[in-house]
N, C-alpha and C positions, 0 to 999 in steps of 0.2 A: 504493500500501499504507500504511497505519496500523496504528498498534498499539491495544491497547485491554487491559480489565480486565475478569475473571467474577469474582464471587466465590460460590459457592453458598450461599444461605438455613438454616435449621434443615429448612425444608418440602423440602430438594432440586432449589429450580429455582434457575437461574444468572441474577445479577442484574449487569449490567456499570456498573461504578464509573467513578473517576478513578484513574492511578496512583498516585495521594498519597495515596488513601486505602485504596489494600490492601495499605499498609504497614502497616496496622493489624489487618489479617484476620486473616494466618493463626493465631495463639497460638486464634484464637475459631474460625472459618469453619473446618468440612468442609472445604472445596477451593476453591483458587484457584487460577487460569489465568490468568497476563500472559505479553502477546504481544507483542514490541517489532522495533518498524521497526528493523533494525540501520542504515541509515543514516543517522540521526534521532541525530547527536551528542550532544544531551540525555538521548536511552536511555544510551548508552551510558556517559555520566555516570554515571545513576541503576543501571547494573548494575555498573558498578566501585564506588562510595562508598555504596550503601543496600541493595543485594539480599539482601545477608548471604549468598552461597554464597561458597568457597574461589576463590582468584585465580587458579589452575588451571583449576576451573574456567571462572571469567570469560576466560581469556584463548582458551580452545576455541570459545568463544562466540562473540567475536567475530574469530578467526580469517579471514586474505582466503579463503586455501585449502583446504576440508576435504574429508575422505571419508568413508564410514560405518564407523563405528565405535559401541562401546557398551564405556565404563567405568565402574566405582565408583567414588568416592569419599569417604570417610567413609560417612554415611550419605543420600548421594542416588547420584543416579546421571546422567552423561555420554549423551548418545544424539546422533549427528551423520546423520541418513538425507536423501535427497534422492531427488526428484520429478516430475515432469514444472513448467517454468514455466510462467504465463500467459500471457509477457509473452516471447515467444523472442527478439524483435528490440532487448530489451534486456540478454539478456544471450548471448555465446557459445555458452556450455554450454545444451543444450535440460534437462538435469536442473538443477533448482537446489538448495540448500540449506534444511534445518530444522534448526537448532539445541536441543537440547533438553538442564534440570536439570530433573530431576526429584527432589522429595523426599518425606516426607508432609507431606501437605496443599497440598502447595504445587506447581507446574510453570510454569517458564519456560520461554520460544521465542523465541527469534531470527530471523529472513532477513531475507538485503539484499535478496532478489530477490522477486515475487509465487509462493507455492508455488501449482498449481492446487489443490490437492484441500482446501489450506486452508478454503475457505468450507465445504465440506462438515460438515468435523469441528466447524468454528463452528455449520451448524443444529443439529447435535446435544449439542451443550456446548448450548445454549440452550432445545434442545428437551428437554432434564433427561435425557439417555439418555448422560452422563457425569459419573460421582461421586466419581472419586478419579485422581492419578494415571498410577497402570496404567491406568485404560482412557483416557484423554487418549492415552499412548504407542501402544496398540493400537488405538483411533482413526488417530493419526496415519499408522501403517501398514499396517492394512486401506486404507485412502482414494487411499495411492498407490499401492497394488498394483491397485487398479481405476481409476484410471487410467491408469497403464500399460502395463500388459495387453492393452489396447485398442490403444495404441501397435505395442508389439510383434507386436501378432497384427496389426497389418496392413504393416509390412512383412514378415511373412509371405507376405499376400496379394501384395503386389506381386511376389515372387518367384513364387510361384505362375504370374499371372500374364504373367511375363518368359520362365517355363517352355512355357507353354501358346502363345504366338503369335511361339515362337523361329524367328525367319529370318535370313536375311541381309542382304536390303534394311533392316532395321530393325538393324542389330549394331548401328551407330554412337551411338543413342539407346539402345539396352536397356543400351548398355555406359557410361551416364551414368549411368544408374537404376540399374543395381547398382551401380556404383562408389559409389553414396549409399545406397543399405540397408548397404553393407557398411558405412562408414565409418562409419553412426548405432549399426551393431548392436555394433562394436567398440566406442562409445562409452558405446551403454548398458551393454554387459556391465562395465565398469570398474569402476563403483557397483553394479548386483545383484549381482555376487556379493563383494564385502565387508557389504552390506545386509544381506544375508542371514545373512552368517557372525555380524554384530552382532542378529540382533534372537535370535537362537538365543543369543549371551551372556545376552542381559541376561533372556532369558525361565528362565538359572539362576543371576538373580541369588538369594542371599540378603538380600534387603528387606522389609520388615514391612509395608509397605505397595502391595506386588506380590501381587495375590489368584493365587486357583488360576486363573479364569474368564481373568485379563487373560494370565498367562503360556502358555493353552492360546491367547489369540488371537495370543501377540506367533509362538506356534511355525507355525500356521494362513501369518501374512503370511509366515514365512521357509521354510513352505513354495512358498508363490506365488512367493515369488524365485526357490529353484531352479530350478521349474518354468519361470520366464521367462529365467532363464541358460540352461538347457538349449533352450530354444528360440531364445535369440540365439544360440548358439552356433552350432545346427543349420541357422543365417538365415544366419552368417558364413561355413559351410564351404558351403551351394548357392549364395550369393552368390560366392564363389571358381570353384567347380567351371563356372557362368553364363559367367565373366569368361575363363575356359580354352575352354568350347565356343565363344564369339564371336568371341574369336580365333582357335579355328582356320576358324572360319564364316570372316570373312574372308580368311582365306589363302588359304583355298578360292578365294573371290571369285576375290582377283587373281591366284591363279594362273590360273588359266579367263581372264581377260581376258588376261593374259600369254602364255595357249598361245594362243588366236584372234588376237593380233598376231603372234607369229611364224608364224601358217600362213599370215596374211596377207602376211607381208612372203614366204616361202617361194612363196607362187604369185605375185606382181609379181617377182621376181626373173630370172625368165629370160625375163620379158615387156620385162622393162626395158634390159634387154640385148639385145633382139632390135631393140627398137624404136630404143634409142641406137645400134645398127650401121647401123641401116639409115638413122637420121639424120644420114648424116657429109654434110659437104660437097666430097664427092669424087665421079673422074668414075666410071663402073663400076659403079652399083651396081643390081643386078638390080630390073629393071621400072621402072625410071626415070621411060622415057618409055611404057609401060604405061596403060590406061584402068584394066584390071582390078586391079595391082599392087594398091592401097590393101584393096580387099572380101578381097584373095588374104590379105593380110598381118592383118587383121580377122578374119576365118575363122580364118587359123591361129595365133593369140593367143585368141580362144576357146577353139579345141577342143585348146590345150595346160593355158591354165589348169581348163576341164573336168575333164582327164585328172589334172590334181595332186591337184584338191580331190576327184576319185573317189580315188585312193589313201591320201588321210589318212581320207578317211571309209569305204576298207574297214580302213585300221588301225587304226580306232577313236579317232581322235585329239578328235574331236569330244567332247566332254560333255554329252550334256542329258537 
């Protein structure tokens, strides 16, 4: 991830300039966007000493932990949003933050990790589709919803597939999938719900630099987040129900196997008694010197096992 700065010229075209030059443009240029890599100490020094924004806003922009919020500070607006990260191996959270300070003619964004949607926003800026801070905040909100909506829909598809192929033999594998989906849905909902409230709050801010079409776009993004929050809640509840069903299937499978073992034990219990009794090394065992004694004992044991098995089948102990 790197930092950049765009200044809009009189013709509405975004021109990339060095950060040190951007300090001279805000009073003259219609709009300036400065994006900073929060892991670069030099950027943080510039933000604290030369950005000319309130100290409270600087602290929020450089905070280690953030949650979605929108707060008006003087003539500017502090906005924190979360979206999918481009390098999940670089951060334990799948949703990374983008911290924004917006005021008339200028927007400063700070990110500690690479936001997946930031390139789409940057492309719109270079294409001349963003003309003021309101456009840029709305572009961030809409780009984040597009990326995140696909991921949330994929979570729902995974639960659909589990419900379609629900089977006791795959219960162990499915339980891991369902647990992962449920954990992800809970983690997403933790940020999606407050993000919706933050965008709704910003859409109602009394700021002259926020135009009516920007407010409409912010409300549209908030509606999308509301729908995603509902979808995440549905995924969480369906995952919990699916986990209960898988647990019941595993319990039923274990019960059937235990019953089968019990039946086998009952079938062989009298046979074991008979063979143990006839196997005693004492005089007087019936048929000890008869050539037909072994065949008779085997036949008797087979008939007894068949009779016991038939009894259990008539009693419907076997399930299938």
